[in-house]
C-alpha positions in Angstrom: 5.6 -24.8 -7.6 4.1 -21.9 -6.0 3.3 -22.0 -2.2 6.1 -24.2 -1.3 7.0 -22.3 1.7 2.9 -22.8 2.7 2.6 -26.4 1.2 5.6 -27.5 3.4 4.2 -25.9 6.8 0.5 -27.4 6.2 2.5 -30.7 5.9 4.2 -30.1 9.0 1.4 -28.8 10.8 3.3 -25.6 11.7 1.4 -22.3 12.4 1.0 -19.8 9.4 1.0 -16.3 9.0 -0.9 -14.9 6.4 0.0 -11.2 5.4 -2.1 -8.7 3.4 -0.8 -5.8 2.0 -2.8 -3.2 0.4 -5.4 -0.5 -0.1 -9.1 -0.1 1.0 -9.9 -3.1 -1.0 -7.6 -5.5 1.3 -8.8 -3.2 4.3 -12.5 -4.2 3.9 -14.1 -0.9 2.6 -17.2 -1.2 1.3 -18.9 -3.5 4.0 -19.6 -2.7 7.5 -18.7 -6.2 8.8 -15.1 -7.0 7.9 -15.5 -10.4 8.4 -17.4 -10.5 5.0 -14.5 -8.7 3.2 -12.2 -11.0 0.6 -9.1 -11.0 3.3 -11.3 -12.0 6.1 -13.1 -14.7 4.3 -9.7 -16.0 2.9 -8.1 -16.4 6.6 -11.3 -18.5 7.8 -10.9 -20.4 4.6 -7.3 -21.6 5.2 -8.6 -22.3 9.0 -11.3 -24.6 7.9 -9.6 -26.4 5.4 -6.7 -27.0 7.1 -7.7 -27.3 10.7 -4.5 -29.0 12.0 -2.8 -25.7 11.3 -3.2 -22.2 13.5 -3.3 -19.3 11.3 -3.0 -15.8 12.1 -3.5 -12.8 9.8 -1.7 -9.5 9.1 -4.1 -6.6 7.9 -1.9 -4.1 6.4 -4.5 -2.5 4.2 -4.7 1.0 4.2 -7.7 2.9 2.0 -6.4 5.3 -0.5 -2.6 4.3 -0.5 -0.9 2.5 -3.4 2.7 1.0 -3.8 4.4 4.5 -3.5 3.4 4.3 0.4 3.3 0.4 0.5 7.1 0.1 0.0 7.6 2.5 3.1 5.1 0.7 5.6 6.7 -3.2 4.3 9.1 -3.7 7.2 6.8 -1.8 10.2 3.1 -3.1 9.1 3.9 -6.4 7.0 7.3 -7.9 7.7 7.4 -6.9 11.7 4.9 -10.1 11.7 6.8 -12.4 9.9 4.4 -13.4 7.2 4.7 -16.7 5.6 2.5 -16.0 2.5 1.9 -12.2 1.5 -0.9 -11.2 -0.6 -0.3 -7.7 -2.6 -3.2 -5.7 -3.6 -2.3 -2.0 -5.6 -3.7 -2.7 -8.6 -6.6 0.2 -8.4 -4.7 2.8 -5.9 -1.6 2.5 -8.4 -4.3 3.3 -11.5 -2.9 6.8 -12.1 0.2 6.6 -10.4 2.4 5.9 -13.5 4.4 3.0 -14.7 7.7 3.8 -13.4 6.4 4.5 -9.8 4.1 1.7 -9.7 6.8 -0.7 -11.2 9.8 0.9 -9.0 7.8 0.6 -5.9 6.2 -2.9 -6.5 9.6 -4.1 -7.0 11.2 -2.5 -3.6 8.0 -4.3 -1.8 9.0 -7.5 -3.6 12.7 -7.0 -2.5 12.1 -6.3 0.8 9.8 -9.3 1.4 12.6 -11.7 0.2 15.7 -10.3 1.9 13.3 -10.6 5.1 12.7 -14.1 4.3 13.8 -15.5 1.0 11.2 -18.5 1.4 8.1 -16.4 1.7 5.5 -17.0 -0.7 4.2 -13.9 -2.5 1.1 -13.9 -4.9 -0.3 -10.4 -6.3 -4.2 -9.8 -6.5 -5.3 -7.7 -9.3 -8.6 -5.8 -8.6 -10.2 -3.1 -10.5 -12.9 -0.1 -10.6 -15.1 1.0 -13.2 -12.9 4.3 -13.6 -10.2 1.7 -14.7 -12.5 0.2 -16.9 -14.0 3.7 -18.1 -10.1 4.6 -19.0 -9.5 0.7 -21.0 -12.6 1.5 -23.1 -11.3 4.8 -24.2 -7.8 3.2 -25.6 -5.7 4.1 -22.3 -3.4 1.9 -20.8 -3.7 0.3 -17.4 -0.5 1.0 -16.2 -0.7 -0.1 -12.9 -1.6 -3.7 -14.3 1.5 -3.5 -16.8 3.4 -2.6 -14.0 2.8 -5.0 -11.6 2.6 -8.0 -13.8 6.1 -7.2 -15.1 7.5 -7.3 -11.6 5.5 -10.5 -11.2 7.1 -12.3 -14.5 10.4 -11.2 -13.2 10.4 -12.6 -9.8 8.1 -15.6 -10.6 5.2 -14.3 -8.8 1.8 -15.4 -9.5 -1.4 -13.2 -10.1 -4.6 -13.5 -9.1 -6.7 -11.4 -11.4 -10.0 -10.6 -9.9 -10.5 -7.7 -12.1 -10.7 -9.9 -15.1 -13.3 -11.7 -13.3 -15.8 -8.7 -12.4 -15.5 -7.9 -16.2 -16.1 -11.3 -17.4 -19.2 -11.7 -15.1 -20.7 -8.3 -16.6 -20.1 -9.2 -20.0 -22.1 -12.2 -19.5 -24.8 -10.3 -18.3 -24.7 -11.4 -14.6 -25.1 -8.0 -13.0 -23.2 -4.7 -13.2 -20.9 -2.4 -11.3 -23.8 -1.6 -8.9 -24.4 -5.4 -8.2 -20.9 -6.0 -6.8 -19.9 -2.7 -5.3 -21.0 0.1 -3.2 -19.3 3.0 -5.1 -18.1 1.2 -8.4 -15.0 0.5 -6.5 -15.4 -1.1 -3.4 -17.1 -4.5 -3.4 -20.3 -4.9 -1.0 -20.6 -8.4 0.5 -21.7 -10.2 -3.0 -18.5 -8.5 -4.8 -16.2 -9.7 -1.9 -17.9 -13.3 -1.9 -16.7 -13.0 -5.7 -13.2 -11.9 -4.9 -12.9 -14.7 -2.3 -14.2 -17.3 -4.5 -11.8 -16.6 -7.2 -8.5 -16.0 -5.0 -9.2 -19.3 -2.9 -9.8 -21.5 -6.3 -6.7 -19.9 -7.8 -4.8 -20.6 -4.5 -5.6 -24.3 -4.7 -4.8 -24.3 -8.5 -1.3 -22.5 -7.8 -0.1 -25.0 -5.3 -0.5 -27.6 -7.7 0.7 -25.8 -11.0 1.8 -22.4 -10.1 5.5 -21.2 -10.6 8.1 -20.4 -7.6 9.2 -17.3 -6.7 12.8 -16.5 -7.7 14.9 -13.6 -5.5 16.1 -12.4 -9.1 18.4 -9.4 -9.6 17.0 -5.8 -9.3 14.9 -4.9 -12.7 17.0 -1.6 -12.6 20.0 -0.3 -11.7 18.2 2.4 -9.7 15.5 0.0 -8.3 14.8 1.4 -4.7 15.7 -1.5 -2.1 16.1 0.5 1.3 13.0 2.1 2.1 12.4 3.9 5.9 9.9 5.1 8.0 11.6 7.8 10.1 9.8 8.8 13.2 8.9 12.9 12.8 9.3 12.9 16.2 13.2 12.0 16.1 13.8 14.9 13.4 15.5 18.5 14.3 13.0 21.4 14.6 10.5 22.9 16.8 7.3 20.8 15.9 5.5 19.7 19.0 6.8 15.9 19.5 3.8 13.8 20.9 2.6 10.0 21.7 -0.7 10.7 19.9 -0.8 8.1 17.4 -1.3 8.9 13.5 -5.1 7.6 13.1 -3.8 4.3 14.3 -1.1 3.5 11.7 2.0 5.3 13.3 2.7 5.4 17.1 3.8 9.1 17.4 2.9 12.7 15.7 4.9 15.8 15.6 2.3 18.6 15.4 2.8 22.4 14.4 0.2 25.1 14.9 1.5 28.2 13.6 3.6 29.8 10.8 7.1 28.9 10.7 7.6 26.0 12.5 9.7 23.3 11.1 11.3 19.8 11.1 14.5 18.9 9.3 16.5 15.8 8.3 19.9 15.1 6.6 20.7 11.8 5.4 21.3 9.3 2.4 18.1 9.3 0.5 17.1 9.4 -3.3 13.3 9.3 -2.7 11.3 11.2 0.1 7.5 11.4 1.1 5.6 12.4 4.1 3.0 10.3 6.0 0.6 12.6 7.6 -2.9 13.2 9.1 -5.6 14.3 6.9 -8.5 16.1 9.0 -10.2 18.9 9.2 -7.4 21.2 11.0 -4.8 20.4 8.6 -3.3 23.3 6.7 -0.3 23.5 4.4 3.3 23.2 4.5 6.4 24.2 2.8 9.2 21.7 1.4 12.8 22.3 0.3 15.2 19.9 -0.3 18.9 21.0 -0.4 17.8 24.8 -0.3 15.6 24.2 -3.6 11.8 25.1 -2.8 9.7 22.2 -3.7 6.7 23.9 -3.4 3.6 24.1 -1.0 1.6 20.9 0.0 -1.9 20.7 1.5 -2.2 18.2 4.1 -5.9 18.4 3.5 -8.6 17.3 1.2 -12.2 17.0 0.9 -12.3 13.8 2.5 -11.3 15.3 5.6 -14.5 17.0 5.8 -16.2 13.5 6.2 -13.4 11.5 8.2 -9.6 12.1 9.3 -7.3 9.6 7.8 -3.6 8.6 7.5 -2.4 10.1 4.2 1.0 10.1 2.2 2.4 12.5 -0.4 5.7 11.8 -2.6 7.7 14.7 -2.5 10.7 13.5 -4.8 10.8 10.4 -6.3 14.2 10.5 -8.5 16.5 12.9 -6.4 20.6 12.0 -7.3 22.1 9.7 -5.2 23.8 11.0 -2.3 23.3 13.0 1.0 20.4 15.5 1.4 18.6 17.9 3.4 14.9 17.9 3.8 13.2 21.1 5.4 9.3 21.1 6.3 7.9 24.2 7.4 4.2 25.1 8.5 3.2 28.4 6.7 -0.1 28.8 8.5 -2.3 28.7 5.3 -5.2 26.5 4.8 -8.1 25.4 2.4 -11.1 28.1 3.0 -13.2 25.0 4.4 -10.7 23.8 7.2 -10.8 24.9 10.4 -7.3 25.4 11.0 -4.1 25.5 9.5 -2.1 23.0 11.6 0.2 20.4 10.4 0.7 16.8 11.9 3.4 14.8 10.5 4.0 11.1 11.7 6.8 10.2 9.5 9.3 11.1 6.7 9.6 8.5 4.4 12.7 7.9 2.3 14.5 5.4 0.0 17.5 4.8 -1.6 18.6 2.8 -4.6 19.9 -0.6 -5.0 
């Protein structure tokens, strides 16, 4: 049965930690009062339904991020809190990641959870946005759905498909995207209530009839398993090393203010990405791996005109296995709308294959 670990702890009256890993829909974007989002409503539902147990919540949602950051964040942001149950929500933000990346990164998340504690219950919450529905109507595949469902099937993980519930309601004439969302993606109070009702209804059903999670063999021989967040302040180079946090999501930040400042790291990795601050004084960096030019990366986008946020960028997804050297250089260039051409790096993200 699904949620075997949860049911055992409920019966014994033990404390239970609910973990939520996902993007902005998990974080609660779309409502000012976060107690109205599906995550908070679900946690409160558990508290009211099972008053003999104490529940705490891990909110590991970050807007604009998919499994390609989630697999690196899993240990620090989720597993450090030792969750008993994990809800994973990345279908919207993985939509244009491509099938392979979404599948490999989601599998890495699952394996990290089970390696930390094989008894942990896992469920995928499958979400949708209007642009995904538009793509589907045009005959395009929903690759994030296909990728996530393939991982779920391999490991016996149940999926709660809220996206289909949205579409079903609309097809019945029970509103449209404006009824349920603020911007065709993020639910409003009414939309989050729909999410919550679907999720909790399915939890009750799955506790009676669901599958059990199985710590199966990796889906591919080159699956990613070992994912790390390496503090940029520990890297070689002449960026300024500071204790300033990265928009509340990483405890330190390495900063560059001019041209030619660099960070360098050598180690065993097959996949590498950056975790950085996107703000209105962010500029461009150049990246090379093993002396090969990987081009320039702009650490700024138009969202920085309104707010700053922790962001990430995949640099290389399929390097040959082995030892590599990566060098990150501030080049002092920027978008004409940015106020400066600085660089703010929180962490270097690396992963190795199974």
